[in-house]
C-alpha positions as CSV (number, residue, x, y, z in Angstrom):
1,X,-6.4,-24.1,-32.9
2,X,-6.7,-22.8,-29.3
3,X,-4.5,-25.1,-27.2
4,X,-5.2,-23.3,-23.9
5,X,-8.2,-25.5,-22.8
6,X,-6.2,-28.7,-23.5
7,X,-3.2,-27.4,-21.5
8,X,-5.4,-26.4,-18.6
9,X,-7.0,-29.9,-18.7
10,X,-3.6,-31.5,-18.5
11,X,-2.5,-29.3,-15.7
12,X,-5.6,-30.0,-13.7
13,X,-5.5,-33.8,-13.8
14,X,-2.0,-35.0,-14.6
15,X,-0.2,-34.2,-11.4
16,X,-2.9,-35.3,-8.9
17,X,-3.0,-38.7,-10.7
18,X,0.6,-39.3,-10.0
19,X,0.0,-38.3,-6.3
20,X,-2.9,-40.8,-6.1
21,X,-0.7,-43.7,-7.3
22,X,2.0,-42.7,-4.8
23,X,-0.5,-42.7,-2.0
24,X,-2.1,-46.0,-3.1
25,X,1.3,-47.7,-2.7
26,X,1.6,-46.3,0.9
27,X,-1.9,-47.6,1.8
28,X,-1.2,-51.1,0.4
29,X,2.0,-51.3,2.4
30,X,0.4,-50.2,5.6
31,X,-2.8,-52.1,5.3
32,X,-2.3,-55.8,4.2
33,X,-5.3,-57.4,2.6
34,X,-7.9,-58.4,5.3
35,X,-6.0,-56.6,8.1
36,X,-8.9,-54.2,8.8
37,X,-11.5,-57.0,8.9
38,X,-9.3,-59.0,11.4
39,X,-8.9,-56.0,13.7
40,X,-5.2,-55.9,13.2
41,X,-5.0,-52.2,12.4
42,X,-3.6,-50.1,15.3
43,X,-4.0,-46.4,15.9
44,X,-0.3,-46.0,15.4
45,X,-0.6,-47.6,11.9
46,X,-3.5,-45.2,11.0
47,X,-1.5,-42.2,12.1
48,X,1.5,-43.5,10.1
49,X,-0.6,-43.7,6.9
50,X,-2.0,-40.3,7.5
51,X,1.5,-38.9,7.9
52,X,2.6,-40.6,4.7
53,X,-0.4,-39.1,2.9
54,X,0.6,-35.6,4.1
55,X,4.3,-36.1,3.1
56,X,3.3,-37.2,-0.3
57,X,0.6,-34.5,-0.6
58,X,0.6,-32.5,-3.9
59,X,0.2,-28.8,-4.3
60,X,-1.8,-28.2,-7.5
61,X,-1.6,-25.0,-9.5
62,X,1.3,-23.2,-11.1
63,X,4.3,-22.2,-8.9
64,X,4.8,-18.4,-8.9
65,X,7.3,-16.7,-11.1
66,X,7.6,-13.0,-11.2
67,X,6.2,-11.7,-14.5
68,X,8.5,-10.0,-17.0
69,X,8.3,-6.3,-17.8
70,X,9.7,-4.0,-20.5
71,X,12.7,-2.4,-18.8
72,X,14.9,0.2,-20.7
73,X,18.7,0.1,-20.4
74,X,18.8,3.7,-19.2
75,X,16.7,6.7,-18.6
76,X,16.2,8.9,-21.7
77,X,16.2,12.2,-19.8
78,X,19.1,11.4,-17.6
79,X,21.5,13.1,-20.0
80,X,22.4,16.5,-18.7
81,X,21.2,15.7,-15.2
82,X,23.8,16.1,-12.5
83,X,23.3,13.1,-10.3
84,X,24.8,12.7,-6.8
85,X,28.4,11.7,-6.4
86,X,29.6,9.1,-5.8
87,X,27.3,7.4,-8.3
88,X,26.6,4.4,-6.0
89,X,25.1,6.7,-3.3
90,X,21.5,5.8,-2.5
91,X,18.6,7.7,-1.1
92,X,17.9,7.2,2.6
93,X,14.7,6.8,4.4
94,X,14.7,10.5,5.6
95,X,15.3,11.8,2.1
96,X,13.8,15.2,2.9
97,X,17.0,16.0,4.8
98,X,18.7,16.4,1.4
99,X,17.1,19.9,1.2
100,X,18.7,21.0,4.5
101,X,15.6,22.8,5.8
102,X,15.2,22.6,9.5
103,X,11.5,23.5,9.5
104,X,10.8,20.9,6.8
105,X,12.6,18.2,8.8
106,X,10.6,19.1,11.9
107,X,7.3,18.7,10.1
108,X,8.3,15.5,8.3
109,X,9.3,13.9,11.6
110,X,5.6,14.2,12.8
111,X,4.1,12.4,9.8
112,X,4.9,8.8,11.0
113,X,3.7,9.6,14.5
114,X,0.3,11.1,14.1
115,X,-0.9,10.9,10.5
116,X,-4.3,9.1,10.6
117,X,-4.2,7.7,7.1
118,X,-0.9,5.9,8.0
119,X,-2.5,4.7,11.2
120,X,-5.3,3.2,9.1
121,X,-2.9,1.6,6.7
122,X,-0.9,0.1,9.6
123,X,-4.1,-1.4,11.1
124,X,-5.0,-2.8,7.7
125,X,-1.5,-4.5,7.5
126,X,-2.0,-6.0,10.9
127,X,-5.4,-7.2,9.7
128,X,-3.7,-8.9,6.7
129,X,-1.3,-10.6,9.1
130,X,-4.3,-12.0,11.0
131,X,-5.7,-13.3,7.7
132,X,-2.4,-15.2,7.2
133,X,-2.7,-16.8,10.6
134,X,-6.4,-17.5,9.9
135,X,-5.5,-19.4,6.7
136,X,-2.7,-21.3,8.6
137,X,-5.2,-22.5,11.2
138,X,-6.7,-24.8,8.5
139,X,-3.6,-27.0,8.7
140,X,-4.6,-28.2,12.2
141,X,-7.4,-30.4,13.4
142,X,-10.3,-28.9,15.4
143,X,-11.3,-30.2,18.8
144,X,-14.7,-29.8,20.4
145,X,-15.9,-30.6,23.9
146,X,-19.6,-31.4,24.5
147,X,-21.7,-32.0,27.5
148,X,-25.2,-33.4,27.2
149,X,-28.2,-34.1,29.5
150,X,-31.3,-36.0,28.4
151,X,-34.4,-36.6,30.5
152,X,-37.0,-38.8,28.8
153,X,-39.7,-41.4,29.3
154,X,-39.7,-44.7,27.4
155,X,-42.6,-45.2,25.0
156,X,-45.4,-47.3,26.5
157,X,-45.6,-50.9,25.4
158,X,-41.9,-51.4,25.1
159,X,-39.9,-53.9,27.2
160,X,-37.2,-51.9,28.9
161,X,-34.8,-52.6,31.7
162,X,-35.8,-49.5,33.6
163,X,-39.3,-48.1,33.2
164,X,-40.6,-44.6,33.8
165,X,-38.6,-41.3,33.6
166,X,-34.9,-41.7,33.0
167,X,-31.9,-39.5,32.8
168,X,-28.8,-39.8,30.6
169,X,-25.7,-37.7,31.0
170,X,-22.9,-37.5,28.6
171,X,-19.5,-35.8,28.1
172,X,-17.3,-36.2,25.0
173,X,-14.4,-34.7,23.2
174,X,-14.3,-35.0,19.4
175,X,-11.6,-34.1,16.9
176,X,-12.0,-33.5,13.2
177,X,-9.3,-33.0,10.5
178,X,-9.3,-32.5,6.8
179,X,-5.8,-33.2,5.4
180,X,-4.5,-30.7,2.8
181,X,-4.0,-33.4,0.2
182,X,-4.0,-31.2,-2.9
183,X,-2.4,-28.1,-1.4
184,X,-5.6,-25.9,-1.4
185,X,-4.8,-24.7,2.1
186,X,-1.2,-24.1,1.2
187,X,-2.1,-22.1,-1.8
188,X,-4.6,-20.1,0.3
189,X,-1.8,-19.4,2.9
190,X,0.5,-18.4,0.0
191,X,-2.2,-16.0,-1.4
192,X,-2.8,-14.5,2.0
193,X,0.9,-14.0,2.6
194,X,1.2,-12.3,-0.8
195,X,-1.7,-10.1,0.1
196,X,-0.1,-9.2,3.4
197,X,3.1,-8.3,1.5
198,X,1.0,-6.1,-0.8
199,X,-0.5,-4.5,2.3
200,X,2.9,-3.9,3.8
201,X,4.1,-2.3,0.5
202,X,0.9,-0.2,0.3
203,X,1.7,1.2,3.8
204,X,5.2,2.1,2.5
205,X,3.8,3.7,-0.6
206,X,1.4,5.7,1.5
207,X,4.3,6.9,3.7
208,X,6.3,7.9,0.7
209,X,3.4,9.8,-1.0
210,X,2.5,11.5,2.3
211,X,6.0,12.7,3.0
212,X,6.3,13.9,-0.6
213,X,3.0,15.7,-0.5
214,X,4.0,17.5,2.7
215,X,7.3,18.6,1.1
216,X,5.5,19.8,-2.0
217,X,3.1,21.8,0.1
218,X,5.9,23.2,2.1
219,X,7.9,24.4,-0.8
220,X,4.8,25.8,-2.4
221,X,4.1,27.6,0.8
222,X,7.7,29.0,0.9
223,X,7.2,30.2,-2.7
224,X,4.1,32.1,-1.6
225,X,6.1,33.5,1.3
226,X,8.6,34.8,-1.2
227,X,5.9,36.2,-3.4
228,X,4.3,37.9,-0.4
229,X,7.5,39.6,0.5
230,X,8.0,40.7,-3.1
231,X,4.5,42.1,-3.3
232,X,4.9,43.9,0.1
233,X,8.2,45.4,-0.9
234,X,6.6,46.5,-4.2
235,X,3.7,48.0,-2.3
236,X,6.1,50.1,-0.2
237,X,7.8,51.3,-3.4
238,X,4.5,52.1,-5.0
239,X,3.3,54.0,-1.9
240,X,6.4,56.2,-2.1
241,X,5.8,56.9,-5.7
242,X,2.2,57.8,-4.9
243,X,3.3,60.2,-2.2
244,X,5.8,61.8,-4.6
245,X,3.1,62.2,-7.3
246,X,0.7,63.7,-4.8
247,X,3.3,66.3,-3.9
248,X,4.0,67.0,-7.6
249,X,0.3,67.3,-8.2
250,X,-0.1,69.7,-5.3
251,X,2.7,71.7,-6.9
252,X,0.9,71.7,-10.3
253,X,3.6,69.7,-12.0
254,X,1.4,66.7,-13.0
255,X,-2.3,66.1,-13.6
256,X,-4.9,64.2,-11.7
257,X,-4.7,61.1,-13.9
258,X,-1.2,60.3,-12.7
259,X,-2.5,60.2,-9.1
260,X,-5.4,57.9,-9.9
261,X,-3.1,55.6,-11.9
262,X,-0.6,55.3,-9.0
263,X,-3.5,54.6,-6.6
264,X,-4.8,51.9,-8.8
265,X,-1.4,50.3,-9.1
266,X,-0.9,50.3,-5.4
267,X,-4.3,48.9,-4.6
268,X,-3.9,46.1,-7.2
269,X,-0.6,45.0,-5.7
270,X,-2.0,45.0,-2.2
271,X,-4.9,42.8,-3.4
272,X,-2.5,40.4,-5.0
273,X,-0.7,40.1,-1.6
274,X,-4.0,39.3,0.1
275,X,-4.7,36.6,-2.5
276,X,-1.3,35.0,-1.8
277,X,-2.2,34.9,1.9
278,X,-5.4,33.0,1.1
279,X,-3.5,30.4,-0.8
280,X,-0.8,30.2,1.9
281,X,-3.4,29.6,4.7
282,X,-4.9,26.7,2.7
283,X,-1.4,25.1,2.3
284,X,-0.8,25.6,6.0
285,X,-4.0,23.8,6.8
286,X,-3.2,21.0,4.5
287,X,0.2,20.5,6.1
288,X,-1.5,20.4,9.5
289,X,-3.7,17.6,8.3
290,X,-0.7,15.6,7.0
291,X,0.9,15.7,10.4
292,X,-2.3,14.7,12.2
293,X,-3.2,18.0,13.7
294,X,-6.1,20.4,13.5
295,X,-5.3,23.5,11.5
296,X,-5.7,25.6,14.6
297,X,-2.8,23.7,16.2
298,X,-0.2,24.6,13.6
299,X,1.4,27.9,12.6
300,X,4.3,28.0,10.3
301,X,6.4,31.2,10.5
302,X,6.9,33.2,7.3
303,X,10.4,32.7,5.8
304,X,12.0,33.1,2.4
305,X,12.6,30.5,-0.2
306,X,16.1,29.5,0.8
307,X,16.3,25.8,0.0
308,X,18.2,24.6,-3.1
309,X,17.8,21.6,-5.3
310,X,20.1,18.8,-4.0
311,X,22.0,16.3,-6.2
312,X,19.7,13.3,-6.3
313,X,21.1,9.8,-7.0
314,X,19.3,8.2,-9.9
315,X,19.7,4.4,-10.2
316,X,19.5,2.4,-13.4
317,X,15.9,1.5,-14.6
318,X,16.1,-2.2,-13.6
319,X,16.8,-1.2,-10.0
320,X,13.7,0.9,-10.0
321,X,11.6,-2.3,-9.9
322,X,13.1,-3.1,-6.5
323,X,12.7,0.4,-5.1
324,X,9.2,1.5,-5.8
325,X,6.6,0.3,-3.2
326,X,3.7,0.7,-5.6
327,X,5.4,-1.8,-8.0
328,X,5.9,-4.1,-5.1
329,X,2.2,-3.8,-4.3
330,X,1.3,-4.8,-7.9
331,X,3.9,-7.7,-7.9
332,X,2.6,-9.1,-4.6
333,X,-1.0,-9.0,-6.0
334,X,0.2,-11.0,-9.0
335,X,1.6,-13.6,-6.6
336,X,-1.7,-13.7,-4.7
337,X,-3.7,-14.2,-7.9
338,X,-1.3,-16.9,-9.0
339,X,-1.9,-18.8,-5.7
340,X,-5.7,-18.4,-6.1
341,X,-5.4,-20.5,-9.3
342,X,-4.1,-23.4,-7.1
343,X,-7.0,-22.8,-4.6
344,X,-9.5,-23.0,-7.4
345,X,-7.8,-26.1,-8.9
346,X,-7.8,-28.0,-5.6
347,X,-11.6,-27.9,-5.7
348,X,-11.6,-30.4,-8.5
349,X,-10.3,-33.2,-6.4
350,X,-11.6,-35.3,-3.5
351,X,-11.4,-34.2,0.0
352,X,-10.9,-36.5,3.0
353,X,-12.1,-35.8,6.5
354,X,-11.1,-37.8,9.6
355,X,-12.7,-37.7,13.0
356,X,-12.4,-39.3,16.4
357,X,-14.5,-39.2,19.5
358,X,-13.9,-40.2,23.1
359,X,-16.5,-39.7,25.9
360,X,-18.5,-41.2,28.7
361,X,-22.2,-41.7,29.4
362,X,-24.1,-42.4,32.6
363,X,-27.6,-42.4,33.9
364,X,-26.3,-40.7,37.1
365,X,-24.3,-37.5,37.1
366,X,-22.2,-38.8,40.0
367,X,-20.9,-41.8,38.0
368,X,-20.4,-39.9,34.8
369,X,-16.6,-40.1,35.1
370,X,-16.5,-43.8,35.9
371,X,-14.6,-46.1,33.6
372,X,-17.6,-48.3,33.0
373,X,-19.4,-45.6,30.9
374,X,-16.5,-44.6,28.7
375,X,-16.6,-45.1,24.9
376,X,-14.5,-44.1,21.9
377,X,-14.9,-44.1,18.1
378,X,-12.6,-43.6,15.2
379,X,-14.6,-42.1,12.4
380,X,-16.5,-41.4,10.5
381,X,-13.8,-41.1,7.9
382,X,-15.3,-39.7,4.7
383,X,-14.1,-38.9,1.2
384,X,-16.1,-36.4,-0.8
385,X,-15.7,-36.5,-4.6
386,X,-17.0,-33.4,-6.5
387,X,-19.2,-34.6,-9.4
388,X,-21.6,-31.9,-10.4
389,X,-22.2,-28.3,-9.2
390,X,-23.5,-26.6,-12.3
391,X,-20.1,-25.6,-13.6
392,X,-19.3,-23.6,-10.4
393,X,-15.8,-25.1,-10.0
394,X,-14.9,-24.4,-13.7
395,X,-16.1,-20.9,-13.6
396,X,-14.1,-20.3,-10.4
397,X,-11.1,-21.7,-12.1
398,X,-11.6,-19.4,-15.1
399,X,-12.1,-16.4,-12.8
400,X,-8.9,-17.1,-11.0
401,X,-6.9,-17.4,-14.3
402,X,-8.5,-14.2,-15.6
403,X,-7.8,-12.4,-12.4
404,X,-4.1,-13.5,-12.7
405,X,-3.9,-12.1,-16.2
406,X,-5.4,-8.8,-15.1
407,X,-2.9,-8.6,-12.2
408,X,0.0,-9.2,-14.6
409,X,-1.2,-6.4,-16.9
410,X,-1.6,-4.1,-13.9
411,X,1.9,-4.9,-12.8
412,X,3.4,-4.2,-16.2
413,X,1.4,-1.0,-16.4
414,X,2.7,0.2,-12.9
415,X,6.3,-0.5,-14.2
416,X,5.7,1.7,-17.2
417,X,4.1,4.4,-15.1
418,X,7.1,4.4,-12.8
419,X,9.5,4.9,-15.7
420,X,7.3,7.7,-17.0
421,X,7.3,9.5,-13.7
422,X,11.1,9.4,-13.4
423,X,11.5,10.6,-17.0
424,X,9.0,13.4,-16.4
425,X,10.8,14.8,-13.4
426,X,14.2,14.5,-14.9
427,X,13.1,16.5,-18.0
428,X,11.2,18.9,-15.8
429,X,14.3,19.6,-13.6
430,X,16.6,19.9,-16.6
431,X,14.3,22.3,-18.5
432,X,13.4,24.3,-15.4
433,X,17.1,25.0,-14.8
434,X,17.3,26.5,-18.3
435,X,14.1,28.4,-17.8
436,X,15.3,29.9,-14.5
437,X,18.4,31.2,-16.2
438,X,16.4,32.8,-19.0
439,X,13.8,34.2,-16.5
440,X,16.6,35.8,-14.4
441,X,17.8,37.6,-17.6
442,X,14.2,38.8,-18.1
443,X,14.1,40.1,-14.5
444,X,17.3,42.0,-15.0
445,X,16.2,43.5,-18.3
446,X,12.8,44.5,-16.8
447,X,14.4,46.3,-13.9
448,X,16.6,48.2,-16.3
449,X,13.6,49.1,-18.3
450,X,11.8,50.5,-15.2
451,X,14.8,52.6,-14.4
452,X,15.0,54.1,-17.9
453,X,11.3,54.8,-18.3
454,X,11.2,56.3,-14.8
455,X,13.9,58.7,-15.7
456,X,12.0,59.6,-18.9
457,X,8.9,60.3,-16.9
458,X,10.7,62.5,-14.5
459,X,12.1,64.4,-17.5
460,X,8.6,64.8,-18.8
461,X,9.1,62.8,-22.1
462,X,6.6,60.0,-21.3
463,X,3.4,59.9,-19.2
464,X,2.9,57.8,-16.1
465,X,1.1,55.1,-17.9
466,X,4.4,54.0,-19.5
467,X,5.9,53.8,-16.0
468,X,3.0,51.6,-14.8
469,X,3.4,49.2,-17.7
470,X,7.1,48.8,-17.2
471,X,6.7,48.3,-13.4
472,X,3.9,45.7,-14.0
473,X,6.1,43.8,-16.4
474,X,9.0,43.8,-13.9
475,X,6.7,42.6,-11.1
476,X,5.3,39.8,-13.1
477,X,8.8,38.7,-14.2
478,X,10.0,38.6,-10.6
479,X,6.9,36.7,-9.5
480,X,7.5,34.2,-12.2
481,X,11.2,33.8,-11.1
482,X,10.0,33.0,-7.6
483,X,7.4,30.6,-8.8
484,X,10.0,28.7,-11.0
485,X,12.2,28.2,-8.0
486,X,9.3,26.8,-6.0
487,X,8.4,24.5,-9.0
488,X,12.0,23.3,-9.2
489,X,12.0,22.2,-5.6
490,X,8.7,20.5,-6.0
491,X,10.0,18.7,-9.0
492,X,13.0,17.5,-7.0
493,X,10.6,16.1,-4.4
494,X,8.6,14.3,-7.1
495,X,11.8,12.8,-8.5
496,X,12.7,11.4,-5.1
497,X,9.2,10.0,-4.9
498,X,9.4,8.5,-8.4
499,X,12.7,6.8,-7.4
500,X,11.1,5.2,-4.3
501,X,12.4,7.5,-1.6
502,X,15.1,5.1,-0.4
503,X,12.8,2.1,0.0
504,X,13.7,-1.4,-1.1
505,X,11.4,-4.4,-1.5
506,X,13.7,-6.4,0.8
507,X,12.0,-4.5,3.6
508,X,8.9,-6.6,3.0
509,X,9.0,-9.6,5.5
510,X,9.5,-12.9,3.8
511,X,7.0,-15.6,3.4
512,X,6.7,-17.4,6.8
513,X,7.4,-14.2,8.7
514,X,4.9,-11.9,7.0
515,X,2.1,-13.4,9.2
516,X,3.8,-12.1,12.4
517,X,4.0,-14.0,15.6
518,X,0.9,-15.7,17.0
519,X,0.1,-15.1,20.6
520,X,-0.5,-18.0,22.9
521,X,-3.8,-16.5,23.9
522,X,-5.1,-17.1,20.4
523,X,-5.2,-20.8,21.1
524,X,-7.4,-20.5,24.1
525,X,-11.0,-21.5,23.9
526,X,-12.1,-18.2,25.5
527,X,-11.2,-14.5,24.8
528,X,-8.8,-12.6,27.0
529,X,-9.9,-9.2,25.6
C-alpha cells in the first residue's frame, strides 16, 4: 500500500488546524460576545488581534534539511600522491600562485576585473538579491493615494437638493494588507534566498572554472612554445646535415636520393613548426577572451616550459562537500525546491485581506481639505476560502514535490561527479609521473640510437634512410616528453579545480543577509534613476 498520499494529506491539514484553534482562542478573548454590535471594538483592539494572529501564524511545508549523500572515507587514488605539507594546509583563493609563474599570475589577476562572463554572473546575482527584496515586500501593507473629480448632472425627475450640473472632488488614502497566516510569503522569501545563494555559488563556480581554463590554456601554450623550440633546433640541425650531404654529393661520395631525403626531412620539420604556431595563436586568442580583451590587445612572449607541479593539499572527501561551489549550487537549489513545497501548500488554506480608507470629499475644490467633508472606513475585511479550481492547487503541490525530488537527485549526482573528478586527476598525476620517467628513458635511448646510426652512415655501412628513421623516432619521443610535461601541469590545475580552488561555502552570505541592503530610495513612490 502506498502511504505517501495519506502522509501528504496529514501534513497539509493537521498543522493548520492546530493554528486555527489557537487563533480562535485569541479572537474570543479580544472580542467578547456582542462587542462589535455595541460599537465597543476599538482600533487598538483590532490591531492587537491582528498582531496575535501574526505571532501565532503557521509556516506550512517541510522545514529544510540538507539531503544525505554517499561520501567515501578516503580517496582511492590518493595512495602514492605526495600531498602538501603540513597536511592541514589549505588552498588559497589565488591558487595559481602555487605554480610560481609570474606571467600566469599577471594574466590571472585580470580575470576578475574584465571577464565579461563574470560580469554577467555578478549582475545575475544582484538580480537574485532584488528578487529576495521583492519577496520580502509582501510582508508589508500597501498604501495608495487617490484624487478624484466628478462633474455630472442629476437625472431629470429626481428631487435633489442642488439641481443642474454639479462637481464632486475627492481625495483619499487607502491601505491594504494580507497577513501571512500560513507562511506562504515566508516560504517564498526562503526560496528566493536559497536561489540567491545558488546564484552566489554559481558566480564562484564560474570564477573557478575561468581561472582554471586560463591556466590550462597557458600551460598548453607553454608546451607548444617548448615544442616550437624543439622543432626549430631540429630544423637547424637538419639544415646542417643537408648542407653536409650537398657537399658530399658534389664530391661524388653520395647519391642524389640522400639529398632529396634530407630536404624532405627538413621541410617536414619546418611544416610541423608552422602547425604549432597555428595552435599557439588560437590559445593566445582564447586567453585574451578570458581576460576580457580583444585578441589584438594581447601578445604573450614565447618562453620555455619552466613551471613544475606543486604539492597540492588534498582534503578528506567529506570536506569536499563544503569546498565545491557547484555542489553548493545544487544544495541551495534543493533548499529552494523544499521551500516551494511550502508555497504550494499554503495555497490550500484561506487568505485574509484587511483594508482601511481615510479621505475627504467636497463639491468645491477650495473646501476639499475642510474637516466637514472627511470620512473613514475600516474594511472591507475579507476571507477567501479555496474550494475548487480544477485541481490546480493539487497539481502545483505535486509539481513542487517532484521538483524537490529532482533537485535532491541532482545534488547527489553533483557530489558523485566531484569525487570522480578528484579521483581522475589524482590517478592522472600519479600515472603521468611514471609515464614521464619512462618517456625520458625513451628519449635518452633514441638519442643514442641516432648517434650510432649516424656513425654507421658516415662509415658507409647503412644508407641515409636509416638515419632519417632514427632521427624521426628521436624527435617524436622528445615531442612526447614535452607534451607530457604540459599535460602534467594541466592535470594539476584540474585537481585544484576539482578540490574547489580554496573556496568554502561559508563564503555564501547567510539567510537574512543574502538579499543585501535595501536603499531608502526603493521605498519612494517615484524613481530616482
